[in-house]
Each structure stands twice: as structure tokens, then as C-alpha cells.
C-alpha positions as CSV (number, residue, x, y, z in Angstrom):
1,M,10.6,12.1,2.8
2,I,7.4,10.9,4.3
3,L,4.2,10.7,2.2
4,K,1.0,11.1,4.2
5,V,-2.1,9.3,2.9
6,K,-5.4,9.8,4.5
7,T,-7.8,6.9,4.3
8,N,-11.5,7.2,4.6
9,K,-12.9,3.7,5.3
10,K,-12.3,0.7,7.5
11,K,-11.0,-1.2,4.4
12,E,-10.1,0.4,1.1
13,I,-7.6,0.6,-1.7
14,I,-5.9,3.9,-2.5
15,D,-4.0,4.5,-5.7
16,I,-0.8,6.4,-4.8
17,T,0.9,6.1,-8.2
18,E,0.6,9.8,-9.2
19,K,1.8,11.0,-5.7
20,I,4.9,8.9,-6.2
21,N,5.5,10.2,-9.7
22,E,5.0,13.8,-8.4
23,F,7.6,13.1,-5.8
24,L,10.0,11.8,-8.5
25,E,9.5,14.9,-10.6
26,K,11.1,17.0,-7.8
27,Q,14.2,14.7,-7.4
28,N,17.7,15.3,-8.9
29,K,17.9,11.7,-10.2
30,E,16.6,10.8,-13.6
31,S,16.6,7.1,-13.0
32,G,17.1,4.5,-10.3
33,L,15.0,2.7,-7.7
34,I,12.4,4.1,-5.3
35,F,11.9,2.4,-2.0
36,L,8.5,2.7,-0.2
37,F,7.9,1.6,3.4
38,A,4.6,1.9,5.3
39,L,5.2,2.8,9.0
40,H,2.2,0.7,10.1
41,T,1.1,-2.9,10.8
42,T,-2.4,-2.7,9.5
43,C,-2.0,-1.5,6.0
44,A,0.1,-2.7,3.0
45,L,1.7,-1.6,-0.2
46,T,1.7,-3.5,-3.5
47,T,1.0,-3.0,-7.2
48,A,-2.3,-4.0,-8.8
49,D,-4.6,-3.7,-11.7
50,L,-7.3,-1.2,-10.8
51,D,-9.9,-1.8,-13.5
52,P,-13.3,-0.5,-12.3
53,G,-14.4,-2.7,-9.4
54,A,-11.1,-4.4,-9.0
55,D,-10.5,-2.6,-5.7
56,K,-13.6,-4.2,-4.2
57,D,-12.6,-7.6,-5.7
58,Y,-9.3,-7.4,-3.9
59,L,-10.9,-6.5,-0.6
60,I,-13.4,-9.4,-1.0
61,A,-10.5,-11.8,-1.8
62,F,-8.5,-10.6,1.2
63,E,-11.4,-11.2,3.5
64,K,-11.8,-14.7,2.1
65,I,-8.1,-15.7,2.7
66,T,-8.2,-14.5,6.3
67,P,-8.4,-17.5,8.5
68,Q,-11.4,-17.6,10.8
69,A,-10.1,-18.4,14.2
70,K,-10.3,-17.4,17.9
71,Y,-7.3,-15.0,18.0
72,I,-5.5,-14.2,21.2
73,H,-3.9,-10.9,20.2
74,P,-3.7,-9.0,23.5
75,H,-4.5,-5.5,22.1
76,N,-7.7,-6.6,20.4
77,P,-8.3,-10.1,19.1
78,E,-10.8,-8.9,16.5
79,H,-8.1,-6.6,15.1
80,F,-5.6,-9.4,14.5
81,P,-6.7,-10.1,10.9
82,D,-5.7,-6.6,9.9
83,H,-2.2,-7.3,11.1
84,F,-2.2,-10.7,9.4
85,L,-3.2,-9.2,6.0
86,S,-0.6,-6.5,6.3
87,S,2.1,-9.1,6.9
88,V,0.9,-11.3,4.0
89,V,0.8,-8.5,1.5
90,G,3.8,-6.6,2.8
91,T,4.6,-3.1,3.8
92,S,7.4,-2.3,1.4
93,L,8.2,-2.0,-2.3
94,F,11.1,-1.4,-4.6
95,I,10.1,0.1,-8.0
96,P,12.5,1.2,-10.8
97,F,12.1,4.6,-12.4
98,E,13.4,6.3,-15.5
99,N,13.0,9.9,-16.7
100,K,11.6,10.7,-13.3
101,N,8.6,8.3,-13.8
102,L,7.9,4.9,-12.3
103,I,8.5,2.0,-14.7
104,L,5.2,0.0,-14.4
105,G,3.4,-2.5,-16.6
106,T,0.5,-1.3,-18.7
107,W,-2.1,-2.0,-15.9
108,Q,0.1,-1.7,-12.8
109,R,-0.7,0.9,-10.2
110,V,1.0,1.4,-6.8
111,I,-1.6,1.0,-4.1
112,L,-1.9,1.4,-0.4
113,I,-4.3,-1.2,1.1
114,E,-6.0,0.0,4.3
115,F,-7.1,-2.8,6.6
116,D,-8.0,-0.7,9.7
117,G,-9.0,2.8,8.8
118,P,-9.9,5.5,8.6
119,R,-6.4,6.8,9.4
120,E,-3.6,9.0,8.2
121,R,-0.9,6.6,7.0
122,E,2.8,7.5,6.6
123,I,5.0,6.0,3.9
124,I,8.7,6.6,3.9
125,I,10.1,7.2,0.4
126,K,13.8,6.8,-0.5
127,V,15.5,7.2,-3.9
128,I,18.4,4.9,-4.7
């Protein structure tokens, strides 16, 4: 299955936890692992605490860890930091589920991090 997520800003964090749980509700398996893979090189998937304002804090921190350099990326050198951050954070996740719900810590949410939006992003979902 492919989950489509529309982003609205150049850089943003989108909570996709409920969309994943809705997908699991429709599956035949009660428990197992879910695999998520973003089909893009300028967004990322991870889990995070999304207390109010945390999304903006993450984006500020990502900007701070991006090396300031003269990039030579042939497509668009100014666009290379988006690829870099996608690689650093990662584009895939394995998450356990039980009773057709993700097993997450108290504050954990599954998020898509957009580094080069707005776009429609595609995430492959597989149940194991």
C-alpha cells in the first residue's frame, strides 16, 4: 500500500501516527511489524515527541546541524542540504504493533519530516 501525504510548507513536520493506525485497523493481522519507506530523497521518517512547539524546535535543530558549505550538487547546490538531512534522519522505519495499533512510547509519534516542500509524498507500507 502507498500512503500519500500532502505537505504544505518548505520545511515542516507532519504527524502520520493516526494514518498508520487507520491502515492497521483494516489489516488481517493483529500483531507484527509495520515497515514504512519514503520514496523520496528530501524527506524523512522517524518517531518524535510532539509537545507544542517541538516541531519547530526540530526544524531549528536540523538547520543548525546542516553544514554550511559550497555544495556542488549538479541538480541544484542550494538543494543539497535537503538531501543531506533526509540521509541523516533516514527514510524508513520498522515499528511493532499489537491489537492493530502501533506500540509506541508515551510521547512517541510517527512523523514525516518535509525538507523540500510543499509536495505530495508517498510512503510504502508493508505489514510483516
